[in-house]
BAPA-929950 format. One record per residue (C-alpha): residue in three letters; x, y, z. Coordinates in Angstrom, 2 decimals. Example, Ala and Ser with C-alpha at 12.3 -4.5 7.8 and 13.67 -1.06 7.14 Angstrom:
2
  aa    east   north      up
 Ala   12.30   -4.50    7.80
 Ser   13.67   -1.06    7.14
REM end
This chain:
508
  aa    east   north      up
 Gly   39.20   73.60   -0.90
 Cys   37.69   71.14   -3.36
 Val   34.01   70.33   -3.28
 His   32.00   67.69   -5.11
 Ser   28.64   67.81   -6.76
 Cys   26.48   64.94   -8.06
 Arg   23.71   64.71  -10.60
 Phe   21.46   61.82  -11.60
 Glu   18.80   60.83  -14.12
 Asp   16.05   58.21  -14.07
 Phe   16.82   55.67  -16.77
 Val   13.52   53.82  -16.66
 Thr   11.37   56.89  -17.21
 Asn   13.60   57.94  -20.12
 Glu   14.33   61.29  -18.50
 Thr   17.43   62.53  -20.30
 Glu   17.68   65.69  -18.22
 Trp   20.26   65.47  -15.47
 Lys   19.13   66.69  -12.07
 Glu   21.09   67.82   -9.08
 Leu   21.19   65.19   -6.38
 Pro   19.90   66.65   -3.09
 Gly   22.28   66.15   -0.19
 Cys   25.24   65.74   -2.54
 Gln   25.93   69.34   -3.62
 Asn   29.09   71.19   -2.61
 Val   30.16   68.50   -0.15
 Thr   33.73   68.42    1.06
 His   33.74   64.69    1.87
 Thr   33.93   61.69   -0.42
 Glu   30.47   60.47    0.53
 Cys   26.97   61.86    0.78
 Asp   23.46   60.78    1.78
 Phe   20.90   61.18   -0.99
 Ser   18.20   58.90    0.48
 Ser   15.61   61.64    0.33
 Ala   16.05   61.96   -3.44
 Ile   15.28   58.30   -4.21
 Thr   11.56   57.55   -4.40
 Lys   11.59   54.76   -6.97
 Tyr   13.47   51.90   -5.33
 Tyr   13.08   49.37   -8.14
 Asp   14.09   51.67  -11.03
 Thr   17.55   52.00  -12.51
 His   19.29   55.38  -12.03
 His   22.40   56.95  -13.62
 Val   24.70   59.00  -11.42
 Arg   27.74   61.14  -12.23
 Ile   30.02   63.40  -10.19
 Arg   32.49   66.26  -10.70
 Ala   34.87   68.31   -8.55
 Glu   34.76   72.09   -8.18
 Arg   37.24   74.65   -6.80
 Arg   36.19   78.26   -6.90
 Glu   35.60   78.96  -10.52
 Glu   37.22   75.79  -11.76
 Val   35.21   72.64  -12.49
 Ser   36.37   69.24  -13.60
 Pro   34.74   67.18  -16.38
 Trp   31.91   64.86  -15.30
 Ser   32.94   61.38  -14.27
 Ser   31.83   58.31  -16.10
 Thr   28.23   57.35  -15.49
 Phe   27.48   55.00  -12.63
 Glu   24.38   52.78  -13.01
 Met   22.45   52.11   -9.82
 Asn   19.33   50.15   -8.78
 Pro   18.49   51.03   -5.17
 Tyr   16.76   47.76   -4.34
 Leu   19.66   45.64   -5.59
 Ile   22.47   47.51   -3.87
 Ala   20.77   48.46   -0.62
 His   21.53   46.56    2.58
 Ile   18.76   45.35    4.83
 Gly   18.87   47.24    8.08
 Pro   18.86   45.70   11.56
 Pro   15.53   44.64   13.06
 Gly   14.19   45.85   16.38
 Val   14.47   43.48   19.36
 Glu   12.55   43.29   22.67
 Leu   13.35   40.67   25.36
 Gln   11.58   39.33   28.45
 Ser   12.98   36.74   30.87
 Ile   10.24   34.68   32.54
 Asn    9.98   31.21   34.09
 Gly   13.37   30.02   32.85
 Val   12.85   31.09   29.21
 Ile   13.41   34.24   27.16
 Lys   10.51   35.67   25.20
 Ile   11.55   37.73   22.21
 Lys    9.61   40.12   19.99
 Ile   11.13   41.34   16.74
 Ser   10.05   44.32   14.65
 Pro   10.99   44.42   10.95
 Pro   13.64   46.76    9.51
 Glu   12.35   50.26    8.71
 Ala    9.53   49.74   11.21
 Asn    9.83   53.36   12.37
 Gln   10.27   54.88    8.90
 Val    7.47   56.51    6.93
 Arg    8.92   55.58    3.56
 Lys    9.96   51.94    3.32
 Met   11.90   50.02    0.73
 Trp   11.12   46.60    2.29
 Ile    7.36   46.58    2.30
 Ala    6.77   42.78    2.20
 His    7.41   42.09    5.88
 Leu    6.14   38.50    5.63
 Arg    9.05   37.65    3.37
 Phe   11.56   38.34    6.13
 Lys   13.22   35.46    7.92
 Tyr   15.08   36.05   11.17
 Asn   18.28   34.43   12.36
 Leu   19.22   34.48   16.03
 Val   22.72   34.14   17.46
 Ile   22.79   33.58   21.25
 Trp   25.59   32.81   23.70
 Glu   26.36   32.85   27.41
 Asn   28.03   35.99   28.59
 Ser   31.24   34.29   29.64
 Ser   34.82   33.94   28.48
 Asn   34.35   30.49   26.97
 Ala   30.98   31.12   25.37
 Glu   29.64   28.89   22.60
 Phe   27.56   30.57   19.92
 Arg   24.26   28.97   18.96
 Ser   22.35   29.94   15.82
 Gln   18.71   29.22   15.10
 Ser   15.77   30.53   13.11
 Ile   13.05   32.30   15.06
 Phe    9.65   33.88   14.44
 Pro    8.84   37.56   15.02
 Thr    7.25   36.49   18.33
 Asp    8.98   33.48   19.82
 Thr   10.29   31.76   22.95
 Ile   13.88   30.71   23.53
 Asp   14.12   27.69   25.83
 Asp   16.70   25.09   26.84
 Leu   18.54   27.73   28.85
 Ala   20.39   27.43   32.13
 Pro   18.79   29.24   35.08
 Asp   20.36   32.32   36.64
 Thr   22.59   32.79   33.61
 Thr   23.15   35.89   31.52
 Tyr   22.67   35.38   27.80
 Cys   23.49   37.78   25.01
 Leu   21.97   37.71   21.54
 Lys   21.65   39.52   18.23
 Val   19.16   39.16   15.38
 Gln   19.52   39.42   11.61
 Ala   16.77   39.84    8.98
 Thr   17.16   38.05    5.65
 Leu   15.34   37.66    2.32
 Pro   16.20   34.09    1.26
 Leu   14.43   34.32   -2.10
 Asp   16.55   37.33   -3.06
 Leu   19.72   35.96   -1.42
 Gln   19.95   39.10    0.69
 Glu   21.19   39.23    4.27
 Gly   20.69   42.20    6.53
 Leu   22.72   43.78    9.25
 Phe   22.64   42.36   12.76
 Ser   20.82   44.21   15.47
 Pro   22.71   45.64   18.43
 Ile   23.61   43.04   21.06
 His   21.06   42.57   23.85
 Cys   21.76   40.72   27.12
 Val   19.33   39.33   29.70
 Lys   19.52   37.04   32.74
 Thr   17.34   33.94   32.98
 Thr   15.24   32.97   36.01
 His   14.45   29.62   37.64
 Lys   11.69   27.61   36.03
 Val    8.83   26.80   38.37
 Asn    8.41   23.03   38.69
 Asp    4.65   22.88   38.52
 Leu    3.44   19.28   38.82
 Leu    0.17   20.27   37.20
 Cys    1.83   20.87   33.84
 Ala    1.81   18.10   31.25
 Thr    5.32   16.89   30.49
 Asp    7.09   14.96   27.76
 Val    4.62   16.09   25.10
 Ser    5.27   14.09   21.95
 Ile    3.64   13.16   18.66
 Leu    3.07    9.70   17.24
 Ala    2.02    9.83   13.59
 Leu    1.61    6.79   11.36
 Asn   -0.01    6.72    7.91
 Met   -1.39   10.26    8.42
 Lys   -3.05    9.35   11.73
 Phe   -1.78   11.83   14.32
 His   -1.82   11.30   18.10
 Leu   -0.50   13.57   20.84
 His    0.85   11.94   24.02
 Trp    1.97   13.43   27.34
 Asn    2.69   12.44   30.94
 Asn    0.78   13.38   34.07
 Arg    2.63   14.00   37.31
 Tyr   -0.28   15.51   39.19
 Lys   -1.68   13.20   41.89
 Gln   -5.06   14.89   42.18
 His   -7.88   15.32   39.70
 Val   -6.77   17.08   36.53
 Ser   -8.35   17.62   33.12
 Tyr   -6.71   18.59   29.86
 Asn   -7.53   20.78   26.91
 Val   -5.43   20.24   23.78
 Gln   -4.95   23.40   21.71
 Tyr   -3.50   24.04   18.27
 Leu   -2.28   27.05   16.32
 Ile   -2.06   27.33   12.54
 Gly    1.58   27.86   11.70
 Tyr    1.38   30.90    9.41
 Leu    0.11   33.03   12.33
 Lys    3.59   32.83   13.83
 Lys    5.04   34.50   10.76
 Leu    3.04   37.63   11.47
 His    4.34   40.39   13.68
 Asp    1.03   40.46   15.53
 Asp    0.29   38.88   18.89
 Tyr   -1.17   35.41   18.34
 Ser   -1.62   34.42   21.99
 Met   -5.41   34.65   21.71
 Lys   -5.62   32.66   18.47
 Trp   -5.08   29.18   19.88
 Leu   -8.00   26.82   19.15
 Ser   -9.19   23.65   20.89
 Val   -8.83   20.30   19.16
 Pro  -12.30   18.75   18.63
 Gly  -12.78   15.74   20.88
 Cys   -9.85   16.70   23.14
 Glu  -11.56   19.23   25.39
 Asn  -11.82   18.68   29.15
 Ile  -10.46   15.14   28.92
 Thr   -8.73   13.09   31.61
 Asp   -6.80   10.83   29.26
 Thr   -3.17   11.57   28.41
 Gln   -3.50   11.22   24.66
 Cys   -5.44   12.92   21.88
 Asn   -6.18   12.07   18.26
 Phe   -5.84   15.35   16.38
 Ser   -5.95   13.97   12.82
 Ser   -9.13   15.97   12.15
 Ile   -7.32   19.32   12.25
 Ile   -4.75   18.35    9.58
 Ser   -6.60   19.91    6.66
 Thr   -3.56   20.39    4.43
 Thr   -0.23   18.63    4.11
 Ser    1.68   21.80    3.23
 Gly    0.86   23.74    6.40
 Ile    2.55   23.83    9.79
 Tyr    0.70   23.28   13.06
 Tyr    1.65   23.84   16.70
 Leu    0.10   21.97   19.61
 Arg    0.17   22.36   23.36
 Val   -1.63   20.89   26.37
 Gln   -3.39   23.03   28.94
 Ala   -3.84   21.29   32.29
 Met   -6.57   22.45   34.68
 Ser   -7.01   21.47   38.31
 Glu  -10.25   21.36   40.24
 Tyr   -9.30   24.71   41.78
 Asn   -9.32   26.43   38.36
 Lys   -5.56   26.56   38.28
 Ser   -4.02   26.00   34.85
 Cys   -0.65   25.34   33.32
 Val    0.37   25.25   29.66
 Ser    2.93   22.75   28.37
 Asn    5.68   23.35   25.88
 Glu    4.66   23.57   22.24
 Val    5.35   20.86   19.69
 Lys    5.59   21.47   15.96
 Val    3.79   19.35   13.35
 Asp    4.89   19.36    9.72
 Pro    2.48   16.66    8.46
 Leu    4.54   15.00    5.73
 Ile    7.75   15.19    7.76
 Thr    6.32   14.30   11.16
 Asn    4.33   11.37    9.78
 Glu    5.94    7.95    9.55
 Ile    5.28    5.35    6.85
 Gly    3.75    2.08    8.02
 Pro    4.42   -1.35    6.49
 Pro    2.45   -2.19    3.35
 Gly    0.00   -5.07    2.99
 Val    1.16   -8.06    0.93
 Lys   -0.63  -10.93   -0.83
 Val    1.19  -13.60   -2.83
 Asp   -0.03  -15.94   -5.53
 Ile    1.77  -18.30   -7.86
 Ser    1.40  -19.57  -11.40
 Asp    3.40  -22.13  -13.34
 Val    6.51  -19.96  -13.72
 Leu    5.87  -16.68  -11.82
 Leu    5.42  -15.55   -8.23
 His    2.86  -12.72   -8.14
 Ile    3.06  -10.10   -5.36
 Gln    0.15   -7.73   -4.76
 Ile    0.97   -4.75   -2.51
 Ser   -1.49   -2.55   -0.62
 Pro   -0.05    0.95    0.06
 Pro    0.50    1.92    3.71
 Gly   -2.76    3.14    5.19
 Gly   -4.82    1.31    2.58
 Ser   -5.58    2.06   -1.04
 Glu   -8.04    4.79   -0.01
 Asn   -5.29    6.84    1.68
 Glu   -4.59    9.27   -1.17
 Val   -2.12   11.36    0.87
 Met    0.22    8.43    1.36
 Arg   -0.07    7.38   -2.27
 Asp    0.19   10.77   -3.97
 His    2.47   12.91   -1.79
 Tyr    5.19   10.45   -0.82
 Asp    5.75    9.01   -4.31
 Leu    6.19    5.58   -2.74
 Ser    8.42    2.82   -4.01
 Tyr    8.58   -0.75   -2.73
 Arg   11.55   -2.93   -1.80
 Ile   10.82   -6.67   -2.08
 Leu   12.91   -9.29   -0.28
 Tyr   12.37  -12.93   -1.24
 Trp   14.17  -16.16   -0.47
 Lys   13.81  -19.95   -0.39
 Asn   12.54  -21.07    3.01
 Ser   14.65  -24.14    3.65
 Ser   16.79  -25.59    6.40
 Asn   19.85  -24.20    4.66
 Asn   20.60  -20.95    6.47
 Glu   22.92  -19.88    3.69
 Glu   20.08  -19.39    1.21
 Glu   20.58  -16.05   -0.54
 Ile   18.05  -13.28    0.12
 Lys   17.30  -11.47   -3.11
 Met   15.97   -7.93   -3.47
 Lys   13.83   -6.22   -6.08
 Glu   12.59   -2.59   -6.14
 Ile    9.43   -1.53   -7.98
 Lys    7.21    1.56   -8.27
 Gln    3.97   -0.30   -8.96
 Thr    1.85   -2.15   -6.44
 Ile    2.05   -5.39   -8.43
 Gly    5.32   -7.28   -8.84
 Thr    6.43  -10.61  -10.27
 Ile    9.37  -12.88   -9.60
 Ser   10.59  -15.42  -12.15
 Asp   13.23  -18.17  -12.24
 Leu   11.50  -20.20   -9.54
 Thr   12.50  -23.69   -8.45
 Pro    9.67  -26.26   -8.60
 Leu    8.27  -27.69   -5.37
 Thr   10.03  -25.02   -3.27
 Leu    8.67  -22.83   -0.45
 Tyr    9.34  -19.13   -1.16
 Cys    8.89  -16.34    1.42
 Val    8.38  -12.64    0.70
 Lys    8.32   -9.40    2.72
 Val    7.99   -5.83    1.44
 Gln    9.12   -2.39    2.61
 Ala    7.68    0.94    1.44
 Phe   10.01    3.92    1.10
 Ser   10.03    7.51   -0.16
 Glu   13.20    8.93   -1.64
 Val   11.73   12.45   -1.66
 Tyr   11.27   12.51    2.13
 Asn   14.01   10.00    2.97
 Lys   11.54    7.82    4.85
 Ser   11.00    4.07    4.93
 Ser    8.61    1.72    6.68
 His    9.19   -1.46    8.62
 Tyr    9.00   -4.63    6.57
 Ser    5.65   -6.34    6.24
 Lys    4.94   -9.78    7.68
 Glu    6.46  -12.69    5.82
 Glu    4.17  -14.34    3.30
 Cys    5.16  -17.82    2.07
 Ile    3.89  -20.00   -0.78
 Lys    5.05  -23.25   -2.38
 Thr    5.75  -23.51   -6.08
 Pro    4.08  -26.31   -8.08
 Gly    5.96  -29.26   -9.62
 Asp    7.75  -29.17  -12.94
 Lys    5.27  -28.86  -15.79
 Ile    7.38  -31.09  -18.08
 Leu    7.27  -33.86  -15.50
 His    3.51  -33.53  -15.38
 Leu    3.30  -33.84  -19.15
 Val    5.49  -36.95  -19.12
 Ile    3.30  -38.56  -16.47
 Leu    0.15  -37.65  -18.39
 Ala    1.55  -39.01  -21.67
 Thr    2.61  -42.25  -19.98
 Phe   -0.83  -42.69  -18.45
 Val   -2.61  -42.07  -21.76
 Thr   -0.28  -44.49  -23.60
 Ala   -0.84  -47.21  -21.01
 Leu   -4.59  -46.63  -21.17
 Ile   -4.59  -47.05  -24.97
 Ala   -2.45  -50.20  -24.77
 Val   -4.79  -51.74  -22.20
 Phe   -7.76  -50.89  -24.40
 Leu   -6.18  -52.47  -27.50
 Val   -5.34  -55.69  -25.63
 Ala   -8.51  -55.94  -23.55
 Thr  -10.95  -55.43  -26.44
 Pro  -10.13  -58.58  -28.50
 Leu   -9.55  -60.62  -25.36
 Gly  -12.93  -59.61  -24.01
 Phe  -14.58  -60.43  -27.32
 Ala  -12.98  -63.91  -27.38
 Leu  -14.04  -64.62  -23.82
 Tyr  -17.56  -63.52  -24.66
 Gln  -17.74  -65.97  -27.59
 Val  -16.45  -68.84  -25.43
 Tyr  -19.00  -67.98  -22.80
 Asn  -21.84  -68.13  -25.34
 Lys  -20.68  -71.52  -26.61
 Ile  -20.53  -73.00  -23.13
 Arg  -23.90  -71.59  -22.24
 Tyr  -25.40  -72.89  -25.48
 Val  -24.11  -76.41  -24.80
 Phe  -24.66  -76.80  -21.05
 Phe  -27.49  -74.40  -20.36
 Pro  -29.94  -74.48  -23.29
 Ser  -32.70  -71.96  -23.07
 Cys  -35.55  -73.88  -24.85
 Gln  -37.85  -76.81  -23.71
 Pro  -38.97  -79.76  -25.99
 Pro  -42.69  -80.11  -26.84
 Leu  -44.88  -82.50  -24.87
 Asn  -44.91  -85.24  -27.50
 Ile  -41.06  -85.21  -27.56
 Glu  -40.79  -85.23  -23.76
 Gly  -42.61  -88.61  -23.53
 Phe  -40.55  -90.03  -26.26
 Gly  -37.40  -88.97  -24.52
 Gly  -38.48  -90.79  -21.37
 Gln  -38.87  -94.04  -23.24
 Leu  -35.48  -93.67  -24.79
 Leu  -33.86  -93.16  -21.43
 Ser  -35.51  -96.31  -20.06
 Ser  -34.27  -98.47  -22.90
 Pro  -31.71 -101.10  -21.81
 Tyr  -29.87 -100.65  -25.06
 Leu  -28.83  -97.07  -24.30
 Ser  -25.85  -96.08  -22.27
 Thr  -26.55  -94.80  -18.80
 Thr  -24.21  -91.86  -19.30
 Glu  -26.12  -88.56  -19.36
 Glu  -25.96  -86.77  -22.59
 Pro  -26.67  -83.10  -23.02
 Ile  -30.26  -82.40  -24.01
 Glu  -31.02  -79.43  -26.18
 Asn  -34.14  -77.55  -25.28
 Cys  -36.14  -76.57  -28.31
 Ser  -39.20  -74.46  -28.69
 Val  -41.98  -75.78  -30.92
 Ile  -44.63  -73.40  -32.08
 Glu  -47.80  -75.41  -31.83
 Thr  -50.34  -74.81  -34.53
 Ile  -53.92  -74.68  -33.39
 Ile  -55.80  -77.47  -35.14
 Thr  -59.36  -76.55  -35.86
 Glu  -62.32  -78.93  -35.76
 Glu  -62.24  -79.21  -39.52
 Val  -59.02  -81.25  -39.39
 Asn  -59.55  -84.58  -41.08
 Gln  -59.50  -87.29  -38.47
 Thr  -58.53  -89.84  -41.07
 Asp  -55.38  -87.96  -41.98
 Phe  -54.37  -87.73  -38.35
 Lys  -54.87  -91.49  -37.90
 Asp  -52.78  -92.09  -40.97
 Tyr  -50.08  -89.88  -39.44
 Ile  -50.14  -91.97  -36.23
 His  -50.07  -95.21  -38.13
 Ser  -47.17  -94.07  -40.23
 Lys  -45.24  -93.00  -37.21
 Gln  -45.88  -96.25  -35.40
 Ser  -44.70  -98.24  -38.39
 Ser  -41.45  -96.28  -38.46
 Arg  -40.90  -96.98  -34.80
 Asp  -41.60 -100.72  -35.23
 Ser  -38.97 -100.93  -37.88
 Gly  -36.29  -99.85  -35.40
 Asn  -34.53 -101.66  -32.57
 Tyr  -37.17 -100.83  -29.91
 Ser  -39.00 -103.51  -27.80
 Asn  -42.77 -104.15  -27.57
 Asp  -42.80 -102.36  -24.26
 Asp  -41.62  -99.23  -25.93
 Thr  -44.33  -99.58  -28.52
 Ser  -47.02  -99.87  -25.91
 Gly  -45.59  -96.83  -24.17
 Ser  -45.74  -94.90  -27.38
 Lys  -49.34  -95.84  -27.87
 Val  -50.23  -94.42  -24.52
 Ser  -48.44  -91.19  -25.42
 Glu  -50.16  -91.05  -28.73
 Glu  -53.56  -91.57  -27.14
 Thr  -52.79  -88.83  -24.70
 Leu  -51.70  -86.48  -27.46
 Glu  -54.85  -87.32  -29.41
 Lys  -57.03  -86.43  -26.46
 Glu  -55.21  -83.11  -26.00
 Ile  -55.65  -82.23  -29.65
 Val  -59.35  -83.19  -29.64
REM end
């Protein structure tokens, strides 16, 4: 018969000496197991083979290049099942778990795929990802389910072999009214709240617990590693704010509610998963509007406020602005504008028009969007050109009025002074003239019609005692002679003498 022998060399260590491959010497089959000879799984090896028959040997085959890590298949994982309270609990051990020498030493890199189906003729296969220690729910009671598990290395694009098929029958789930039901999460702007329903009619208290997600990736038992949420211990309310435990946005968290009766009986609810940036919803942004002559200014506050750095930095938010003319015409077009900044402007505005605006925040990275903000409306001012025309008209009219009113006012002022000068003189005649005027008015030769009298002011000079009495008498005599030469009567002359005597006494 013909036998085959193999030899190999380690290419990485530059060993040029060919060595016999243990387990592959003088074999009569076309395959052999040389696992025991490979100790360096990440090195490249060269392998060659030849045939032998008695004393005859064939030439060596061409060299085959081999890297154990790249060509090896991932073996099947170990699987343990337990059917309890209507669910199936599964525990998976990694490939090579029972081997001393292991090629796949980074067990945390393994991901596990589960395929499960009802053991019936018309079974539907269901695939899902599971953790090394996990619970399979949403199963029908008293039903036999079969499953198999596969280990994969997604980063290396390697898929392993499926485990042998395991089958187990489910049980009925106990309907315990003490357990919290309908456990759900409401998260808005990175504020996380857990809600649940209470069906228990007697006194019950709750303890909300959480588990850090990476613990589920381990092959260890994590049942004793659940922690209580601060502020949600021994509470009677059916909600809990667990925002304080979200210390990182990249981690995964699991929450559950433990209900406790007054008789120290307890029941644990189903778990809910929290992936912060995915579970969280984006709230509507805040909006303020202002207007200038030609632009509508929109100031946007990010959801959760400007101090919420998680919303601003991790979601890479953009904003969708809707604006329209608020008029009775229902056919007014709603226009849209998208921006990345928190300040936007809108141009091409119609004067004296009411504009309304609402804004939506959205994240393309996470495919999330908020509700629209409340409508904010503002009215645009009038046309600036019209204002300038009105202003220019007013200024022109003001100048024209000034040019006309100034000379007219001056003319009226002059007329007023003339009338006042004629009819309302401001000065009084001296005493010697007053008496003389009375005699003139009593003369029968004068007209009785009143004539305007001009009031004059006479500055009287103080006459000292040294004044020559003879000169004064001459002055009186001269004045009397001039009066006698006129057309006055003797009565007037006698009247003048009395006035002169009176004046003389006043002067003396």
